[in-house]
C-alpha positions in Angstrom: 0.0 0.0 0.0 1.3 3.4 -0.9 1.2 5.8 2.0 0.8 9.6 2.3 3.5 12.0 3.3 2.8 15.3 5.0 5.1 18.4 5.0 8.2 18.1 7.2 7.3 14.8 8.9 10.1 12.7 10.1 10.8 9.1 9.1 10.2 8.1 12.7 6.7 9.7 12.6 5.9 8.0 9.3 6.9 4.6 10.6 4.8 5.1 13.7 1.9 6.4 11.6 1.9 3.4 9.3 1.9 1.1 12.4 -1.1 3.0 13.7 -2.9 2.9 10.3 -2.5 -0.9 10.4 -4.2 -0.9 13.8 -6.9 1.5 12.6 -7.7 -0.8 9.6 -7.8 -3.8 12.0 -10.2 -1.9 14.2 -12.4 -1.0 11.2 -12.6 -4.7 10.3 -13.4 -5.6 13.9 -16.2 -3.1 14.0 -17.7 -4.6 10.9 -17.3 -8.1 12.3 -19.1 -7.1 15.5 -21.9 -5.5 13.5 -22.3 -8.7 11.5 -22.3 -10.7 14.8 -25.0 -8.4 16.1 -27.1 -8.9 13.0 -26.7 -12.7 13.3 -28.2 -12.9 16.8 -31.0 -15.4 17.1 -34.5 -14.0 17.6 -34.8 -12.1 20.9 -37.6 -12.3 23.4 -41.2 -11.6 22.4 -42.4 -8.2 23.7 -44.4 -9.1 26.8 -47.0 -6.3 26.3 -47.8 -3.6 23.9 -46.4 -0.7 25.9 -48.3 2.6 25.9 -46.6 6.0 25.8 -47.7 9.6 25.5 -46.4 11.7 22.6 -47.3 14.7 20.6 -49.4 13.4 17.8 -50.2 14.5 14.3 -52.5 17.3 15.5 -49.8 18.7 17.8 -51.5 17.6 21.0 -50.7 14.9 23.6 -52.0 11.5 22.6 -51.4 7.9 23.6 -49.5 5.6 21.3 -48.5 2.0 21.6 -45.1 0.6 20.8 -46.6 -1.6 18.0 -47.7 1.6 16.2 -44.3 3.2 16.2 -43.0 1.1 13.4 -44.8 3.2 10.7 -44.4 0.5 8.1 -40.7 -0.2 8.8 -39.5 -3.5 10.1 -37.4 -2.2 13.0 -37.3 0.7 15.5 -34.7 2.1 17.9 -35.6 3.5 21.3 -33.1 5.4 23.4 -33.9 5.8 27.1 -33.1 9.3 28.2 -32.0 10.1 31.8 -34.6 12.8 32.4 -37.1 11.4 34.8 -39.6 13.5 36.7 -37.3 13.4 39.7 -34.5 15.2 37.9 -34.3 19.0 37.8 -32.2 18.8 34.7 -31.4 15.9 32.3 -28.2 14.0 32.2 -25.4 15.9 30.5 -24.1 12.9 28.7 -27.4 11.8 27.3 -28.1 15.4 26.2 -24.9 16.0 24.3 -25.4 12.7 22.5 -28.9 13.7 21.5 -27.5 17.0 20.2 -25.7 15.0 17.6 -28.3 12.3 17.0 -31.0 14.9 16.2 -29.3 15.6 12.8 -29.2 11.9 12.0 -32.8 11.2 13.1 -34.3 12.6 9.9 -32.3 10.1 7.8 -32.5 7.2 10.3 -36.3 7.3 10.1 -36.2 6.3 6.4 -35.0 2.9 7.5 -35.5 2.5 11.3 -37.5 5.1 13.1 -35.8 6.4 16.3 -37.6 7.5 19.5 -36.4 9.0 22.8 -38.1 7.6 25.9 -38.1 9.4 29.3 -40.1 9.2 32.5 -41.2 12.8 32.4 -44.5 14.3 31.3 -44.6 14.9 27.5 -45.1 18.6 27.9 -41.8 18.8 29.8 -40.0 16.8 27.2 -41.3 18.8 24.3 -40.4 22.1 26.0 -36.9 20.8 26.5 -36.6 19.7 22.9 -37.6 23.2 21.8 -35.1 24.7 24.1 -32.3 22.5 22.7 -33.5 23.1 19.1 -34.1 19.4 18.3 -36.6 19.5 15.4 -36.1 15.8 14.4 -36.3 13.9 17.6 -39.6 12.2 18.6 -40.2 11.9 22.4 -42.2 9.3 24.2 -43.3 9.8 27.8 -43.2 6.6 29.8 -44.7 8.1 32.9 -46.0 4.7 34.3 -42.5 3.3 33.8 -43.5 -0.1 32.6 -41.3 -0.1 29.5 -38.4 1.5 31.3 -38.4 -1.1 34.0 -38.6 -4.1 31.6 -36.0 -2.8 29.2 -33.6 -1.3 31.7 -34.2 2.4 31.1 -34.0 2.4 34.9 -32.4 0.1 37.5 -35.5 -1.3 39.2 -35.2 -4.8 37.7 -31.5 -5.3 38.3 -30.5 -8.4 40.3 -28.8 -8.0 43.6 -25.5 -9.0 42.1 -25.8 -6.5 39.2 -26.9 -3.8 41.6 -23.8 -4.4 43.7 -21.6 -4.4 40.6 -23.3 -1.1 39.5 -22.7 0.5 42.9 -26.3 0.7 43.8 -27.4 0.6 47.5 -30.5 -1.5 48.4 -33.6 0.5 47.6 -31.7 3.0 45.5 -32.7 3.4 41.8 -32.0 5.8 39.0 -32.8 6.0 35.3 -30.1 4.9 32.8 -29.4 5.5 29.2 -29.8 2.4 27.0 -30.6 1.8 23.3 -33.1 -1.0 22.5 -33.9 -2.3 19.1 -37.2 -4.1 18.2 -38.2 -5.9 15.1 -41.8 -6.6 13.8 -42.9 -9.3 11.4 -45.8 -11.7 10.9 -44.8 -13.5 14.2 -45.2 -10.3 16.2 -42.6 -8.0 17.9 -39.4 -9.2 19.3 -36.5 -7.5 21.1 -33.4 -7.6 18.9 -30.5 -5.9 20.8 -29.7 -3.5 23.7 -26.6 -1.5 24.5 -25.9 -3.6 27.6 -22.5 -2.2 27.9 -24.2 0.6 29.9 -24.4 -2.0 32.7 -21.0 -3.6 32.1 -18.0 -2.9 34.4 -16.0 0.1 33.4 -12.3 -0.2 32.6 -10.0 1.8 34.9 -10.0 5.5 34.1 -13.1 5.3 31.8 -16.7 6.1 32.0 -18.9 3.5 30.2 -18.6 3.4 26.5 -22.1 2.3 25.7 -22.9 5.1 23.2 -19.6 5.7 21.6 -20.5 4.3 18.2 -23.2 6.9 17.7 -21.4 9.7 19.6 -19.1 11.9 17.5 -17.9 14.0 20.3 -15.7 11.3 21.8 -14.5 10.3 18.3 -13.3 13.8 17.6 -11.6 14.1 21.0 -9.9 10.7 20.4 -8.2 12.3 17.3 -6.4 14.9 19.4 -3.1 14.5 21.3 -4.7 14.9 24.8 -7.7 12.8 23.9 -10.8 12.9 26.2 -8.9 13.6 29.3 -11.3 14.4 32.2 -13.6 16.4 29.9 -17.4 15.8 30.2 -19.9 17.9 28.4 -22.1 20.5 30.1 -25.7 21.5 29.4 -24.5 25.1 28.8 -21.2 26.9 28.3 
């Protein structure tokens, strides 16, 4: 393979850069292999009930909608649980900066797999926040009764005792958590396909969890820089 050469670079730099490029190509192939492994999963569990949410409907007023109606003729949907429950004065910084980026992709994503944001706050609060953040393409679902969030780990209520201890949760303590869930609909009904379970996996030393990295450009940009992510974490305002 012929390699690039930038102005005034040293032979030492070029050797190291070629070694890094080999690693980057290997990582690209690993990402593709993992995506193929994800697509090859056997059928997941059947959805136990047709969950009901509140959303802003076609006539720009709050309406109830079931999960089965969210497919809009497409075979798959993606739901992201947003850490903005009624008990929070402000939403999670990490979730919010990720949605800042996802909003631009949502208009395209909906052509193939509609995307929805689920939170345990009243729909009016979620819509007001979306307008404040200038998110025109995100569709919010209010899971005020919390049934979906409990079953698909948008909060910590259904964690086992062992998982609670691993996650640093005290007995009786619960919070909402961000997680992506994918569902598929066909003639046999609706099944769960995949979830970003890394949100509940142990973190490596010096890292926060990496559950959303593949859809989060902020971290990818910072990883390009000499100092990397460091101890930076996004704020709601600057």
